Phi, psi and omega in degrees: 000162176270132183226131169269119177267116178282110186255121178268348187095359179264175185289324185295308181292328179294317177294321177304315179295317181297318180293322178294321178296317178299329181283357175098010182273158173276113188245134174239131177270135181220131179242139176271128172274113190248324187301116182284147177262083179202163179300138179097344179287144181293150179291330178215164182231159176280336174211168180061028179269179176298319179299321179294321177297322177293323176297318179297320178297318180295323178297314179297322177297319179295321181277344181074036180241156179297151180230132180228149174244127181252118182284116179230029184299311183294320180295320179295317179297318183286308189279331185252300187287314178300317179296319178301310182294315182293326178294315178296322178295334179272004178086015180261166173244096188282169177238087186295330179295329176295311180298323179295317178296315184294311188268329185260294189287314182254014172245277183300310184289320178296322177299319178296318180297316181294326177295336177266008183059042182235160171272169178242131176238140179228174179265019179293146176271094180195168179226145171257123180240134178278114181256186182296332183252008181126195183292143179235148175265125180234157177292157184278174175295318179273096185298330181293340182254009185307125180241015180295334177303327182265001187247347186301330186285355183287342173091157184296320183297323182297330182298339179289341191235009183240155178225145177237082188297336182263001184293342182261015181222166179276166177298322178300316179295323178298315180294326177296319176296320180298318178293317180299322181281353180072029182283134184293349182256017188301332181245018181291133180296153177286151172269127186248339188253174176297127193297328187261002181262118180291180186292342181277006169098165185292326184296313179295324178297314180301317181298320178287322186292311182265354176071013183268350177064203179282148176229080188303147177215184185256145163271127182236136178283172182293343177261007177092359181283140179280126185248348182165193183228146176240171184278348181151153182296339179290350179267356191239157173213149181301132181096351181293137176240319184286147172078013181283330178069030179254125177279114182212159182281351180218167181291135178242145180233152173288122181262324179199161182227132179248105184292330183290320180264339184085002181277143173238122180275131178237153180190185182287168183297337180294341180272354184278341186279146177216152183274349181185191181205165171240142182222156175223192185052040184291143172233123184250133178259047186220150173291152181308321181296322178291321183299328179294336181267353187305319182296343180266355185265147167277121184233179174234145183231131177256130185254357172197168190299322184263011182274135174286123182308133185254143180299137185199171167240143183240134175244118178283134184254143172053237184275008177097356181276352176229160177204160180241137180244133173241117181275148175290326177234141180304145179244150183261151169057053174280111190254120174305136183104330174286170180261146168254114186247131189258134180232152168230096190069233180274352184273132174270119185269343183139192181182186180197179182268127180293131179248335181184173181261163173240134178223126177051040176084001182243135178283131174272118185301136177299154187272003183226166183255345180243162181210165180280136179248129181233006181289000000 
């Protein structure tokens, strides 16, 4: 079959291309040019940089396959960076890798692949399993590298046309394949951070990107007392403890952020726990018949990328674009803007954007009026 290999310049996507070629498929390498040419853009990136594109070109030369660069700078700036900056300004904690997957890799790039009558393969650590109702998204063999949290938003239809060749192996095995194939990136370090955020952090990046600078606000205690001042809600996230600059006799954490007033409520760790959450902008990787049964299933829900999925029950609301989660055990630091991703064993069933917490059967209204859309 014909396959477009989405090459980031890293070892995972390079090995994916090499293994597909070895399997006898017609493989074309394609890299997205993402770094925008505008004021506020970082001088260099941790991934998707010019150097990474050159690495991808070298991999294609080694494999003897065509190499193409697809300019997606404007789309990346609009769908990923603008959304990232506006979400933080609204007091949310966004997931930019989710937006990049939805709009760029499995949106723009997949459309190009389908126009060429080709499938799309990436180096993501995930697996496609053929189930009774069609393709299913499952967690990879290497649990430490699981990227399904960032993939649920690509939608059920995309699963018919994508492949994850490294999802069935460990990172060690991937590097061994890279060395065996003679790929020049076999020992290249992994990228761990948000690709477009420089070392001085997301807050300074947001200030440069939108040109709005700092927007100081107040730290307020749970009893309404003013405890200090912060540089802006874009510098904070629910559960944050470090860098608050508040002199107190005990540890304080950000409990909620109100973008309209600029106030951030802080308190002790006992205030961070919640029994559930509400989410919207849901994307389900399930057939309609399965979705009707979701409320009867024992599932697990992940509330951030590094969170161990917690046992829960999920209730789909209205037309299916929203849902309510009830955890068996209270969970800490549920942050609006992050994703709540639902699993049943190794299978990823879908997810949505967290809008607020649930406590004792009552929804806690979200602290902001806008939210990130990834549908």
